[in-house]
C-alpha positions in Angstrom: -34.4 16.9 9.2 -31.1 15.1 8.8 -31.8 12.8 11.8 -35.3 12.1 10.4 -34.0 11.1 7.0 -31.3 8.9 8.7 -34.0 7.2 10.7 -36.1 6.7 7.6 -33.2 5.1 5.8 -32.5 2.8 8.7 -36.1 1.7 8.9 -36.4 1.1 5.2 -33.1 -0.8 5.2 -34.5 -3.1 7.9 -37.7 -3.8 6.0 -35.7 -4.4 2.7 -33.4 -6.8 4.4 -36.2 -8.8 5.9 -37.8 -9.1 2.4 -34.8 -9.7 0.2 -32.1 -11.4 2.3 -33.6 -14.9 2.3 -34.1 -14.9 -1.4 -30.5 -13.7 -2.0 -29.2 -16.4 0.3 -31.1 -19.1 -1.7 -29.0 -18.2 -4.8 -25.7 -19.0 -3.0 -24.0 -22.3 -2.0 -25.1 -23.1 1.5 -22.6 -22.4 4.3 -22.4 -26.1 5.1 -21.5 -27.0 1.5 -18.5 -24.6 1.2 -15.1 -26.1 0.8 -11.8 -24.5 1.8 -8.8 -25.0 -0.5 -10.4 -28.0 -2.1 -7.9 -30.1 -4.2 -8.7 -30.8 -7.8 -9.4 -34.2 -9.3 -5.7 -34.8 -10.0 -4.4 -33.8 -6.6 -7.0 -35.5 -4.5 -5.9 -39.1 -5.1 -2.3 -38.1 -4.4 -3.3 -36.6 -1.0 -5.4 -39.6 -0.1 -2.5 -41.9 -0.9 0.0 -39.7 1.0 -2.3 -39.9 4.0 -1.9 -43.7 3.9 1.9 -43.4 3.6 2.1 -44.0 -0.1 4.1 -41.4 -2.1 3.8 -43.0 -5.5 0.7 -41.1 -6.8 2.3 -37.8 -5.7 5.5 -38.8 -7.5 3.7 -39.7 -10.7 1.6 -36.5 -10.6 4.6 -34.2 -10.3 6.6 -36.2 -12.9 3.6 -35.8 -15.3 3.5 -32.0 -14.8 7.3 -31.8 -15.2 7.3 -33.8 -18.4 4.3 -32.0 -19.9 5.4 -28.5 -18.9 2.3 -27.9 -16.9 4.0 -25.3 -14.8 1.0 -23.6 -13.2 -0.5 -26.9 -12.1 2.9 -28.1 -10.9 3.4 -25.0 -8.8 0.0 -25.5 -7.1 0.6 -29.2 -6.5 4.1 -28.7 -5.0 2.8 -26.1 -2.6 -0.2 -28.2 -1.6 1.9 -31.4 -1.1 4.4 -29.4 1.0 1.5 -28.1 3.1 0.2 -31.6 3.6 3.7 -32.8 4.6 3.9 -30.0 7.2 1.9 -32.0 9.6 2.0 -35.5 8.0 5.5 -36.0 6.5 6.1 -39.7 6.8 5.2 -40.3 3.2 7.7 -37.6 2.0 10.4 -39.1 4.2 9.8 -42.5 2.7 9.8 -41.0 -0.8 13.2 -39.4 -0.2 14.6 -42.6 1.3 13.5 -44.6 -1.7 14.6 -42.0 -4.3 17.1 -39.6 -2.7 17.9 -37.9 -6.0 14.3 -37.5 -7.3 13.9 -33.8 -8.3 10.3 -33.7 -7.4 10.8 -35.1 -3.9 13.7 -32.6 -3.4 11.5 -29.7 -4.7 8.6 -30.6 -2.2 11.2 -31.0 0.6 12.7 -27.5 -0.2 9.3 -26.0 -0.4 8.5 -27.4 3.1 11.8 -26.3 4.5 11.3 -22.7 3.3 7.8 -22.6 4.7 9.1 -23.7 8.1 11.9 -21.2 8.0 9.4 -18.4 7.2 7.5 -19.2 10.4 10.6 -19.1 12.6 11.3 -16.0 14.7 14.8 -16.1 13.2 13.4 -16.2 9.7 16.2 -14.5 7.8 18.9 -16.6 9.4 17.0 -19.8 8.9 16.4 -19.0 5.3 20.0 -18.2 4.6 20.9 -21.6 6.0 18.6 -23.1 3.3 20.3 -21.2 0.4 22.4 -24.2 -0.8 19.3 -26.5 -0.9 17.2 -23.9 -2.7 20.0 -23.2 -5.2 20.6 -26.9 -5.8 17.0 -27.5 -6.6 16.8 -24.5 -8.9 20.0 -25.4 -10.8 18.7 -28.8 -11.5 15.7 -27.4 -13.3 16.7 -26.3 -16.8 13.1 -25.8 -17.9 11.0 -25.7 -14.7 10.1 -22.2 -13.3 8.7 -23.6 -10.0 12.1 -24.0 -8.2 12.8 -20.4 -9.3 9.5 -19.2 -7.9 10.7 -20.8 -4.6 14.0 -19.1 -4.9 12.2 -15.7 -5.3 10.2 -16.4 -2.2 13.3 -17.5 -0.4 15.3 -14.4 -1.5 12.6 -12.0 -0.2 12.6 -13.5 3.3 16.4 -13.7 3.4 16.6 -9.9 2.6 18.3 -10.4 -0.7 19.3 -7.2 -2.5 17.7 -6.0 -5.7 20.6 -7.3 -7.9 20.2 -10.8 -6.5 16.5 -10.8 -6.9 16.7 -9.5 -10.4 19.1 -12.3 -11.4 16.7 -14.9 -10.0 13.8 -13.2 -11.8 15.6 -13.4 -15.1 16.1 -17.1 -14.6 12.4 -17.6 -13.7 11.0 -15.7 -16.7 13.5 -17.3 -19.1 11.8 -20.6 -18.3 8.2 -19.4 -18.4 7.6 -15.7 -19.2 4.1 -15.5 -17.8 4.2 -17.9 -14.8 1.7 -16.7 -12.3 3.5 -17.8 -9.2 6.7 -16.1 -10.2 4.8 -12.9 -10.9 3.1 -13.1 -7.5 6.6 -13.6 -5.8 7.9 -10.5 -7.6 4.9 -8.4 -6.7 5.4 -9.3 -3.1 9.0 -8.2 -3.3 8.0 -4.9 -4.9 5.2 -4.2 -2.4 5.3 -1.4 0.2 5.5 -4.0 3.0 8.8 -5.3 1.7 11.3 -3.6 -0.6 9.2 -1.4 -2.9 6.1 0.8 -2.8 2.5 0.8 -3.7 3.3 2.7 -6.9 6.1 0.2 -7.9 3.9 -2.8 -7.2 1.0 -1.3 -9.2 3.3 -0.4 -12.1 4.7 -3.9 -12.2 1.3 -5.6 -11.9 -0.4 -3.5 -14.6 2.5 -4.0 -17.1 2.4 -7.8 -16.4 -1.3 -7.9 -16.9 -1.0 -5.9 -20.2 1.4 -8.5 -21.5 -0.5 -11.6 -20.3 -2.6 -13.9 -22.4 -6.4 -13.1 -22.1 -7.1 -16.2 -19.9 -3.9 -16.0 -17.8 -4.3 -15.4 -14.0 -1.5 -12.9 -14.3 -4.3 -10.6 -15.7 -5.6 -10.3 -12.1 -2.2 -9.2 -10.7 -3.3 -5.6 -10.3 -6.2 -6.6 -8.0 -3.6 -8.3 -5.8 -1.6 -5.0 -5.7 -4.9 -3.3 -4.8 -5.4 -5.8 -1.9 -2.0 -5.0 -0.6 -2.7 -1.3 -0.9 -5.9 -1.6 1.1 -4.3 -3.6 3.9 -0.9 -1.9 4.3 -0.7 1.7 5.7 0.4 4.3 3.1 4.1 4.6 2.6 6.2 7.6 1.5 4.5 7.5 -1.9 1.1 7.9 -0.3 -2.0 5.7 -0.5 -3.2 4.0 -3.7 -5.6 6.3 -5.7 -9.1 4.9 -5.6 -9.3 5.1 -9.4 -6.3 2.8 -9.8 -7.9 0.3 -7.4 -11.2 0.4 -9.3 -9.4 -0.2 -12.7 -7.7 -3.2 -11.1 -11.1 -4.5 -10.1 -12.5 -4.0 -13.6 -9.6 -6.1 -15.0 -10.2 -8.9 -12.5 -14.0 -8.8 -13.1 -13.4 -9.3 -16.8 -11.0 -12.2 -16.2 -13.4 -13.9 -13.7 -16.3 -13.6 -16.1 -14.2 -15.5 -18.7 -14.3 -18.7 -16.6 -17.4 -20.8 -15.8 -19.1 -20.1 -12.5 -18.0 -22.6 -9.9 -14.7 -23.3 -11.7 -12.0 -24.2 -9.1 -9.1 -23.0 -11.3 -9.6 -19.2 -10.7 -11.0 -19.7 -7.2 -8.2 -17.8 -5.4 -8.5 -14.9 -7.8 -12.2 -14.8 -7.3 -11.9 -14.9 -3.5 -9.3 -12.1 -3.7 -11.6 -10.0 -6.0 -14.6 -10.5 -3.6 -12.5 -9.3 -0.7 -11.5 -6.1 -2.6 -15.1 -5.5 -3.8 -16.3 -5.7 -0.2 -13.6 -3.3 0.9 -14.7 -0.9 -1.9 -18.4 -1.2 -0.9 -19.3 -2.5 -4.4 -22.0 -4.8 -3.0 -23.7 -5.8 -6.2 -20.5 -7.0 -7.9 -19.3 -8.6 -4.7 -22.5 -10.6 -4.5 -22.1 -11.7 -8.1 -18.5 -12.7 -7.4 -19.5 -14.8 -4.4 -21.9 -16.6 -6.8 -19.1 -17.2 -9.3 -16.9 -18.6 -6.5 -19.5 -21.4 -5.9 -18.3 -23.8 -3.2 -14.6 -22.9 -3.5 -13.4 -20.7 -0.7 -9.6 -20.2 -0.4 -7.4 -19.5 2.7 -6.0 -16.4 0.9 -7.1 -13.7 1.4 -9.4 -14.7 4.3 -6.7 -16.2 6.4 -4.1 -13.5 5.8 -3.4 -13.0 9.5 -0.8 -15.7 9.0 1.0 -13.6 6.3 3.3 -10.7 6.8 0.4 -8.2 6.3 -1.2 -6.7 9.3 -3.3 -9.1 11.3 -6.4 -6.9 11.2 -8.0 -4.9 8.3 -7.3 -1.1 8.4 -9.7 1.2 10.4 -13.0 1.6 8.6 -12.8 -1.8 6.9 -16.1 -3.7 6.4 -14.3 -7.0 6.9 -13.8 -8.6 10.3 -10.5 -9.3 11.8 -8.3 -11.6 9.8 -7.6 -13.8 12.9 -9.0 -17.2 13.1 -10.6 -19.6 10.6 -10.4 -18.3 7.0 -13.7 -20.1 6.1 -15.5 -18.3 8.9 -14.2 -15.0 7.7 -15.2 -15.8 4.1 -18.8 -16.7 5.3 -18.9 -13.5 7.4 -18.0 -11.4 4.4 -20.5 -13.2 2.2 -23.2 -12.7 4.8 -22.4 -9.0 5.1 -22.6 -8.6 1.4 -26.0 -10.3 1.3 -27.2 -8.0 4.0 -25.9 -4.8 2.5 -27.3 -5.7 -0.9 -30.7 -6.6 0.6 -30.8 -3.3 2.5 -30.2 -1.4 -0.8 -32.7 -3.3 -2.9 -35.9 -1.2 -3.3 -39.2 -2.6 -2.0 -41.5 -3.9 -4.6 -42.6 -7.2 -6.1 -40.7 -10.3 -5.3 -38.2 -11.0 -8.1 -37.2 -14.3 -9.4 -33.5 -14.9 -10.1 -32.8 -16.3 -13.5 -29.6 -16.9 -15.4 -28.7 -14.1 -17.8 -29.7 -15.0 -21.4 -26.8 -14.9 -23.8 -24.3 -14.3 -21.0 -20.9 -15.8 -21.1 -19.9 -19.0 -19.3 -18.8 -17.2 -16.2 -22.0 -15.2 -15.7 -23.7 -16.1 -12.4 -27.4 -15.8 -11.6 -27.3 -12.1 -11.7 -29.3 -9.3 -10.1 -29.3 -7.8 -13.6 -31.6 -10.6 -14.8 -34.3 -10.2 -12.1 -37.7 -10.4 -13.8 -40.3 -8.4 -12.0 -44.0 -9.1 -12.1 -44.9 -5.4 -12.1 -44.2 -2.3 -14.2 -41.1 -1.6 -12.1 -38.2 -2.5 -14.4 -35.0 -4.3 -13.1 -32.9 -1.5 -14.6 -34.7 1.0 -12.3 -33.9 -1.0 -9.2 -30.3 -1.5 -10.4 -29.8 2.2 -11.0 -31.3 3.0 -7.5 -29.0 0.5 -5.9 -25.8 1.6 -7.6 -26.7 5.3 -6.9 -27.0 4.4 -3.2 -23.6 2.6 -3.3 -22.0 5.7 -4.9 -23.6 7.9 -2.3 -22.2 5.8 0.5 -18.7 5.8 -1.2 -18.8 9.6 -1.5 -19.7 10.0 2.2 -16.7 7.9 3.1 
């Protein structure tokens, strides 16, 4: 009887997929139109000019963010410019030659040097050699938290003790109490794969999220702790309780919904949230998050094989190996979500996808707004689908 029911489920799933998968795919940005780590409208001209050997737009952009105290934007731009200089650094060399004391040029140079040291087999030794440069850049920033975020990343890789890290953290939050990059750096230090534990990381992330402004990306810090907990084997404090992971997901879902669909600003948070939703088998919400992402895929978490985390997802993961092109892994996860959701959607009339009426600006074209052309109500289909997802989770 059990084998008969399993066969029936498999057959029904195949029919459902054939019926619903094409319609679901039509609601997403086509694969060919997806962008990986797309720069915003301010950074794009600076990168184009840098490619032509002209550092002036990058210099003006970073000076603007420094003068205006746009610390979150500044952090992103410094990181992206250093990444660009990793393979094409002539423009940065020219900038330093023309303005050797420019604090922005020195900050990008320090960011680039730390990245290269992180990739060295002698990482800790190389990072320690960079300590004077990192400290100089930080000491020259009386209001800027970005050099102190860099100092936190540097300290983690250089195996700095807790006391040293705490002193750097105090300097960072004194300049910007809720700076997202500094909080991510601290969360990494406290993670089980570095100098803390799953419990310590979650405690820190949840407290930071509680204290953050409603629209701050710090509010999604717990889902980053959940991501680490899903990828890293349990430590002495055990694995992360599923309920704690799901609470982190709920926080991140609420934050994502506060931004317009297709907004590039929360793109990395949304990509991370989609990853965790797939890991948790929450296919309906994962599909909706892929809609909110729009065309903006991000290297993290899909390219995490280049990070200190294990190169492959843990056993039983629904995601493919983290090796290779992050955009391909993003598309594979999105395609898997579409297939799983189609397989769980009951057979019935063809539904049309419409935007939710009265939904917030971040609401995608949702399964919750399917309008049937028969007495079958969308809420019935939704309950059936969620019940099937819960059943699958219980069997795991």
